[in-house]
C-alpha positions as CSV (number, residue, x, y, z in Angstrom):
1,M,65.6,-7.2,174.5
2,N,68.1,-9.5,176.1
3,R,71.0,-10.2,173.9
4,I,71.7,-13.8,173.3
5,K,75.2,-14.7,174.4
6,L,77.3,-16.7,171.8
7,M,80.4,-18.4,172.0
8,I,82.1,-19.0,168.6
9,N,84.6,-22.1,168.5
10,G,87.4,-22.5,166.2
11,M,89.2,-19.1,166.3
12,P,91.9,-18.1,165.2
13,G,90.3,-19.9,162.1
14,D,89.1,-17.4,159.3
15,M,85.0,-18.5,159.4
16,A,85.0,-18.5,163.2
17,A,86.9,-15.1,163.4
18,T,84.3,-13.6,160.5
19,A,81.4,-15.0,162.4
20,A,82.7,-13.6,165.7
21,K,82.9,-10.1,163.8
22,H,79.5,-10.0,162.8
23,T,78.5,-11.0,166.4
24,L,80.4,-8.2,167.6
25,N,78.7,-5.7,165.5
26,D,75.1,-7.0,165.9
27,K,73.1,-5.4,169.0
28,R,71.1,-8.7,169.2
29,F,74.1,-10.4,170.4
30,E,76.8,-10.8,172.9
31,L,80.1,-12.4,172.0
32,I,81.5,-14.6,174.9
33,P,85.5,-14.1,174.6
34,Y,86.3,-17.8,174.6
35,S,86.7,-20.1,171.9
36,L,87.8,-23.7,171.7
37,T,90.7,-24.1,169.5
38,G,92.5,-26.7,167.9
39,P,95.8,-28.9,168.6
40,E,97.9,-27.0,166.1
41,I,97.3,-23.4,167.9
42,T,99.7,-22.9,170.7
43,E,98.8,-19.3,171.7
44,N,96.4,-18.6,174.4
45,E,94.8,-15.6,173.3
46,Y,93.5,-13.9,169.9
47,L,92.8,-10.4,169.4
48,L,89.7,-9.7,167.6
49,D,88.7,-6.2,166.7
50,G,90.2,-4.9,170.0
51,V,88.5,-7.8,172.0
52,T,90.9,-10.6,173.8
53,V,89.3,-14.0,173.0
54,R,90.6,-16.9,175.5
55,L,91.6,-19.7,173.3
56,I,90.9,-22.9,175.2
57,H,92.7,-26.0,174.4
58,L,91.5,-29.6,174.5
59,N,93.4,-30.5,177.7
60,E,91.3,-27.7,179.5
61,R,87.8,-27.4,177.9
62,E,86.2,-29.3,180.7
63,Q,87.2,-27.0,183.7
64,L,86.9,-23.8,181.6
65,I,83.5,-24.6,180.0
66,E,82.2,-25.2,183.6
67,E,83.7,-21.9,184.7
68,I,82.2,-19.9,181.5
69,K,78.7,-21.7,182.4
70,H,78.9,-20.5,185.9
71,T,79.9,-17.0,185.2
72,Q,78.0,-16.2,181.9
73,G,74.7,-18.3,182.6
74,N,73.0,-20.0,179.4
75,F,74.6,-19.5,176.1
76,I,74.6,-20.9,172.6
77,T,77.8,-22.2,170.8
78,A,78.5,-21.7,167.1
79,D,81.1,-24.4,165.7
80,Y,83.6,-23.8,163.2
81,T,86.3,-26.0,164.3
82,H,88.3,-28.6,161.9
83,P,86.1,-31.3,160.3
84,S,88.0,-34.1,162.3
85,A,86.9,-32.5,165.6
86,V,83.2,-32.1,165.0
87,S,81.8,-35.3,166.0
88,G,83.8,-35.1,169.3
89,N,82.7,-31.6,169.6
90,A,79.2,-32.4,169.4
91,E,79.4,-35.3,172.0
92,F,80.9,-32.7,174.2
93,Y,78.3,-30.1,173.6
94,C,75.7,-32.4,174.3
95,K,77.4,-33.8,177.5
96,K,77.6,-30.3,178.8
97,H,74.0,-29.3,177.8
98,L,75.3,-26.6,175.4
99,P,72.7,-26.1,172.3
100,F,74.8,-25.4,169.2
101,V,74.9,-24.4,165.6
102,M,77.3,-26.7,163.5
103,G,78.6,-24.8,160.5
104,T,81.5,-26.9,160.2
105,T,81.4,-29.5,157.5
106,G,82.8,-33.1,157.8
107,G,82.2,-35.7,160.8
108,D,80.1,-38.4,161.1
109,R,76.6,-36.4,160.5
110,K,74.5,-39.5,161.4
111,F,76.3,-39.6,164.9
112,I,76.2,-36.2,165.4
113,E,72.5,-36.1,164.8
114,N,72.0,-39.2,167.0
115,T,73.8,-37.8,169.9
116,V,71.7,-34.4,169.9
117,K,68.4,-36.5,169.6
118,A,69.8,-38.8,172.9
119,S,70.6,-35.7,174.8
120,A,68.7,-32.9,176.6
121,T,69.7,-30.1,174.3
122,A,69.2,-28.9,170.5
123,A,71.1,-27.8,167.4
124,V,71.0,-26.6,164.0
125,I,73.3,-28.7,161.8
126,A,73.8,-27.7,158.1
127,P,76.6,-28.2,155.7
128,N,76.0,-24.6,154.4
129,M,75.0,-21.7,156.3
130,S,74.0,-19.5,153.4
131,K,70.4,-19.0,153.2
132,Q,70.4,-18.3,149.6
133,I,72.3,-21.4,148.8
134,V,70.1,-23.4,151.1
135,G,67.1,-22.2,149.4
136,F,68.7,-23.3,145.9
137,Q,69.3,-26.8,147.4
138,A,65.6,-26.7,148.6
139,M,64.6,-26.0,145.0
140,L,66.7,-28.9,143.5
141,E,65.1,-31.2,146.3
142,Y,61.6,-30.3,145.5
143,A,62.6,-31.2,141.5
144,A,64.1,-34.3,142.6
145,N,61.1,-35.6,144.6
146,T,58.6,-34.1,142.2
147,F,60.2,-35.1,138.7
148,P,62.4,-38.1,139.4
149,G,64.4,-38.9,136.3
150,L,63.9,-35.8,134.5
151,F,67.7,-35.8,133.7
152,E,68.1,-39.5,132.7
153,G,70.5,-40.1,130.0
154,Y,72.2,-36.7,130.8
155,S,76.2,-36.8,132.0
156,L,76.8,-34.7,135.1
157,E,80.0,-32.6,136.1
158,V,80.5,-31.3,139.3
159,K,83.7,-28.7,140.1
160,E,84.1,-26.8,143.4
161,S,86.8,-24.3,144.5
162,H,87.6,-23.2,147.9
163,Q,90.6,-21.6,149.6
164,K,93.6,-24.0,150.3
165,G,92.9,-24.6,153.9
166,K,89.5,-26.1,153.5
167,A,90.5,-29.9,154.3
168,D,87.5,-31.8,152.9
169,T,85.2,-31.7,149.8
170,S,82.4,-29.3,150.1
171,G,79.3,-30.7,152.0
172,T,77.1,-28.6,149.6
173,A,78.3,-30.2,146.6
174,K,78.0,-33.7,148.1
175,A,74.4,-32.8,149.0
176,I,73.5,-31.6,145.5
177,V,74.9,-34.5,144.0
178,Q,72.2,-36.7,145.6
179,Y,69.6,-34.7,144.1
180,F,71.1,-34.9,140.8
181,N,71.1,-38.8,141.3
182,K,67.4,-38.6,142.0
183,L,67.0,-36.5,139.0
184,G,68.5,-39.6,136.9
185,T,72.1,-38.7,136.7
186,P,74.4,-41.3,138.2
187,F,77.3,-39.6,139.8
188,S,79.5,-40.3,142.8
189,E,80.8,-37.9,145.4
190,N,84.3,-39.4,144.6
191,E,83.7,-37.7,141.1
192,I,83.4,-34.1,142.5
193,R,86.6,-32.1,141.3
194,K,88.2,-30.4,144.0
195,E,90.2,-27.3,143.5
196,R,92.7,-26.2,146.2
197,D,95.7,-24.7,144.3
198,P,95.5,-20.8,144.6
199,D,97.4,-20.4,140.8
200,V,94.9,-22.6,139.2
201,Q,91.9,-20.7,141.0
202,R,93.1,-17.5,139.7
203,D,94.4,-17.9,136.6
204,V,92.1,-21.0,135.2
205,W,88.8,-20.4,137.5
206,G,89.0,-16.4,137.6
207,V,88.6,-16.1,141.4
208,P,89.8,-12.7,142.3
209,A,93.2,-12.5,144.3
210,A,91.5,-10.7,147.1
211,Y,89.3,-13.8,147.8
212,L,91.7,-16.7,147.1
213,K,91.8,-17.2,150.6
214,G,88.4,-17.2,151.4
215,H,85.7,-18.1,148.6
216,G,83.4,-21.0,147.5
217,W,82.7,-21.6,143.6
218,H,80.7,-24.5,142.4
219,T,79.6,-25.2,138.9
220,Y,77.1,-28.0,137.8
221,T,77.0,-28.9,134.4
222,L,74.7,-31.3,132.8
223,I,75.0,-32.4,129.0
224,S,72.3,-34.7,127.2
225,G,73.6,-37.8,125.8
226,D,73.8,-36.7,122.3
227,G,75.4,-33.4,123.3
228,T,73.0,-31.2,122.0
229,V,71.6,-29.9,125.3
230,K,73.4,-28.3,128.1
231,F,72.2,-27.1,131.6
232,E,74.7,-25.3,134.0
233,F,74.0,-24.1,137.7
234,K,76.5,-21.8,139.5
235,H,76.8,-20.3,142.8
236,N,80.0,-18.3,143.4
237,V,80.6,-16.8,146.7
238,N,83.5,-14.7,147.6
239,G,84.5,-14.0,151.4
240,R,82.8,-15.6,154.3
241,D,80.1,-12.8,155.2
242,V,77.1,-14.6,153.7
243,Y,77.7,-17.7,155.9
244,A,78.3,-15.4,159.0
245,K,75.1,-13.9,158.4
246,G,73.3,-17.0,158.1
247,T,75.0,-18.2,161.5
248,L,73.4,-15.6,163.1
249,D,70.0,-16.3,161.8
250,A,70.5,-19.9,162.9
251,V,71.4,-19.0,166.3
252,L,68.7,-16.6,166.6
253,Y,66.2,-19.2,165.5
254,L,67.7,-21.9,167.7
255,S,67.4,-19.1,170.7
256,Q,63.6,-19.1,170.1
257,K,63.2,-22.8,169.8
258,I,65.2,-23.3,173.3
259,N,62.8,-20.5,174.7
260,Q,59.9,-22.8,173.5
261,G,61.3,-25.7,175.5
262,A,63.1,-27.2,172.5
263,K,65.5,-30.3,173.4
264,S,66.6,-33.5,171.8
265,T,66.0,-32.0,168.5
266,V,68.1,-31.2,165.4
267,Y,67.2,-28.2,163.1
268,S,68.2,-27.6,159.7
269,M,68.6,-24.6,157.5
270,I,65.6,-25.3,155.9
271,D,63.8,-24.8,159.2
272,V,65.6,-21.5,159.7
273,L,64.3,-20.5,156.4
274,K,60.8,-21.6,157.0
275,R,61.0,-20.4,160.6
276,T,58.9,-23.1,161.6
């Protein structure tokens, strides 16, 4: 079996580094030792489990990507860069005919999808790479489409806590709010309570100290108008391994689709779960 060549962008960021470590330990994949990095990074190299990864800065990516394509052949890219960079990165990937998995939240999602559809490449784009959480979202989507207005008259509270370095509000929380809107609860994305203070996370939320720098805790609470009924949904993730595993599943799926001739196509993690 030929190993899938994978370049993970966003190192030395924690999510990119975690995905790269899983890649190194999975015989189905070969890690390309290069990574697009952000303007705040001054280093040119990053040591990852004994492997030296060359960090590619914005002013050199055009030249170096062409060199990598020439020496490595076809490969897939996984993006875990900053939310402010993802729209431009997607445009770059499409220009260079690089199929990609977009695990970073943020950016103009409609622009990204339209850019892929107008290109000759294909991509998996998802605000959450955890298969289990995506499955939970799918169940809520089914309920929203099948039982619209089910929670009419209920109030909704949404809280999410992530590591201090996460710049944007959780894309997963935003998506789930839309399902609850269809279920009858008026609620705006701006009302999502976003916690980034490590002290509050540890002392109030109960996040273990070992995971303050890498976690995703979400709580969705529904209360009836008269206060007699309460529903609560939670998904608390410590660490980043579950997202890295989902990323590799998405890469494997995208590779299969490319081998079947896919291009100008956007896939989701639901597609990965269904394996359609």
